[in-house]
N, C-alpha and C positions, 0 to 999 in steps of 0.2 A: 521743602525740599520729598520731603515723606509723602502726602499725599500725591505730590507728578509721577514720585517712581509706581507707586501701585495705581496711579491712571492707567502709566504708561504700560506695566508689565499685566495687570487683570484679560484682558482683551488679549495677551500671547499667552496665556497659561489659559484659558478657556480654550481658547482654539486647538492649543495641546491633548487638553484632557477629550475633547470632543473628539479628535483626532482617531486618539489613545483609543478612546469607546468603538467606533467605528474600527477599525482594524481587530481588536478585541470580538467582534459582534462579527466582524465576517471572519475570522478563525473558525468562532464557534459555528457557523452556517455552514463554513464546508466541513465540520468533523461531525454535523448532522446529516448532512448531505450522504458523506461516504459510511455513513455508519449502519443508514439503514441498504447501504448499495450492499456491505460488507455482510447483511445478515441476510439479504435475500439472496448471494450469494455460500453463503455457510448455509441455509438452508435446500440451494437447487443442490449441493456437496454430500447433505445427509440424504436427500428425497433419493436421489441417480445414483449414486455408488454406495451408498452405505444402506438402503435398502433394498440391489440387485445385491449384494454380498451378504444379508442375511437371506436372498433367498436362495446362495451359491448359482446365481444368474449372470455368471460370470463375462458372458457375451456381449451380454450389454456396455461393458465398457470400453471396448474393441469401435462398439457404433460410434462414442464418440472421440476417445483417442488411439491415435496411429498404435499399435502396441502395445493395446490399453495390458492384455491377458494373452502370454504366449502359454500354451499347453507346455508341458515338462520344461519352462525356465522358471525353476521354485526360487532362486535370489532373486533375480530379474521382478518376477512376480510380489515376492514380500517387499522388493524395493519399494513399490510404486502404492503397494495398500499403507507401507507406510508412509511412503512421501502423501500421501491424499489423505491418510489420517491425520499427520501433522497440520497440514494445510486448514481444518477445519476448526482441529486445534488454538493455533493460534492465531488464525480469522475471530473466533470468540476471545480470545486472552487478551490478544492486541487492546479490545476494543474496553475489555472492561478494566484493563490497566489505565488506558486513559478517560476513567470519568472520576472528578473527585470526589465523589459523594464517597464512591468505594474506596479511596485512598483513606479516605477518614474516618469511616464511618467502620471498616475492617480492612486495617492494615498488616492484619497478619498475612489475610488473603489478600491483599494485594502481594506483598511478596512474594509468598508461594504460588500465586498465578505468572508473576514477573520473571521466577526462576523456571517457574515447566515454559515459560514462553522463548529464554535465554535458550536451553537445553535444545527446543524447539527449532529454531535459526538453524544451530549447529546442525541439528541432522537436517532441515530440508537443503540449505547449504549443501552439503556434502552429498547429501542425496539426487540432487538435480545433478550435480555432476556426474557421478555414476549413470545415472540414467541419459544423459545426454551425452559422452563421452563414448563409454564401454556398451551399452547398451542400444542406445542410439534414439534420436528422437526426428522430428521433421524441421524443416529449416535447412540455411547453408551455415557454412563457418563464422561468418560474420554475426550470424544469430548469434553462435554456442558462442562465440564471441563475448557478446555483449550478457548474456545468461551469466558466464562464468564473472565479470566485472560485477554483476547484482549478486553473488553467490560468496565473492571475495568482499565485498564492501560489509554485503551482509554480517561476515564471523564477525571481523577488523568492528566493525561499530557495536555488535555483541561485545565484546571483548571491553573494551572503553567504557558503553554503559553499566558494563557487571562491575567493573575496577571505580567508577565514581560511586555510586551502590555503597559498597565493599564500605569507600571509605567515607560513606556519609557528607558526599557532598554531594545533595540531593538539588540541585539547581543546573548543575553539570548534568546530573544523572537524567534529569525529566528532560532536558534539551538532546543528550544521546538517544534518548528510548523511546524520543520522539522522529530520529533521526531512522532508529532501527525498524517505528513504525511504516515509514513508508517505504524503506528498503526491503521489509519485508512482504509489502504490498505489491509490489515490481509487477509477479504474473497478473495482478488483479486489474494493474495500470494498464498492462499490455491491451487487456481482453476491450477495458472501456475503448481505452484509443482504437484499436480496430473495428468496433461494431460500431462506435460514434464518426468514422469516416466511413465505412460502408453504407450507413442511415447519411450520411450527406448524401455521398455520393452515387447509390443504388447497385454501385456493382466496384468489382474488385478496381484500383485504378491504384498504378506504383507499384504491385506486386501480383503473379501468377498466384493464382486459387488452388489447380493442381497442384506444381511444386512446396505452393507457399514458402516462395524466396521473391525476391526484390530490393530497390533501394528505400522502399517506405519500410516496407520491417524489418532492413536491415536502422531503418532509422528511430523505429517507435523500436524494439528490443534495448537500446540504448538510451531513450528518451524517458522507458518506465524508470529507470535510475533515478537518474539526470536530473529530470525536470523537476521530480515533486522534491529531491534534495533542494534545489536550487532555490524552488518556492519557501520552503521551511529558512531557508538563509536570510531570505530578503525579508518573512516574519520579523525572524529573532532578530535583526541587525532592522528593522522598523520598531521594536520593541523597544531596544535600550536606547535613539535615536532621539534627539528633545528639539529636533525638530519635524512641525507636526505636518507639513508639505510630504517629507519620506513614509511618515504613515498613512498619512490621505494615497499614496500610493502606490503602497504595499498595500493597505483595504482594496483598492479597488483590482487592480491584479488579481487577489484571493477571492475577491466575489467571481473576479471574469471565470478563474480557473474552477470554482462552483460552479455556476453556469457549464461548463462544459464537462463537469467529474458528471451532473446530474445527467445531462445529456446522452455521456455513455452510460450510467446506469440505463437509464430509457431502454436504449439499444442494444446492449446487452441481454437484457433480463427478456426485451420482448424479440428478439432474432438468437441467441445462445439459448439460453436458461429454459425460457418455459417451455420452445416446443422440443427440448426433449423429455420433458417429465411426462 
């Protein structure tokens, strides 16, 4: 009976282990691709906004973003400056937070970086709300609502991640920290999606490039938050499952998303970031 049971279980266990490895590799591959894209984005922000700020060349900001720098608008100018600085900080800090070697080798650095990351999340959320609803931003009301959803989730998830860190429930803290990472990068996902769409169609489809409005942009501003969260939830559920098929399916979905992310990074780098430097 023992031999029969082992013979029956071993193939299943082996398949489950293989599926689990495939899922882990898919997740790691996505993170490596995303990290490369985030580092390119951080370099772009530092090179464009940082260097022009050091030169006192604020007009360069207006070539990139509408109402980037307005003479006499001290509050608005400070808000956009802090917003861009925090975006650079969270891009680099977020990557550092997710590298296991840093967590193990320098736990104190990990904790302080995490505090900075969560504090920056609040700053970015409230800053984006001010810039969007008070100072004014491109897009229509539907896009502003989608961005507001991102800001609300950013604050809520940051609070939950911090609460689990303080209670030393590290397993749940890491899950919520990953959710925070996804929501924090909503605008980055928006850029990737938009440039991938333009790279495929070679022209604006589903939106007006002059007014920056249209159904595709409305879809994208909600998708920038909800699709990454859904993909991460799929990954978590597949990790917990003891069904190999679910792990394989999740690994396949994440592999496709890795290719899509890579395509978006190429599109954004070649069509958006490099031409502006």
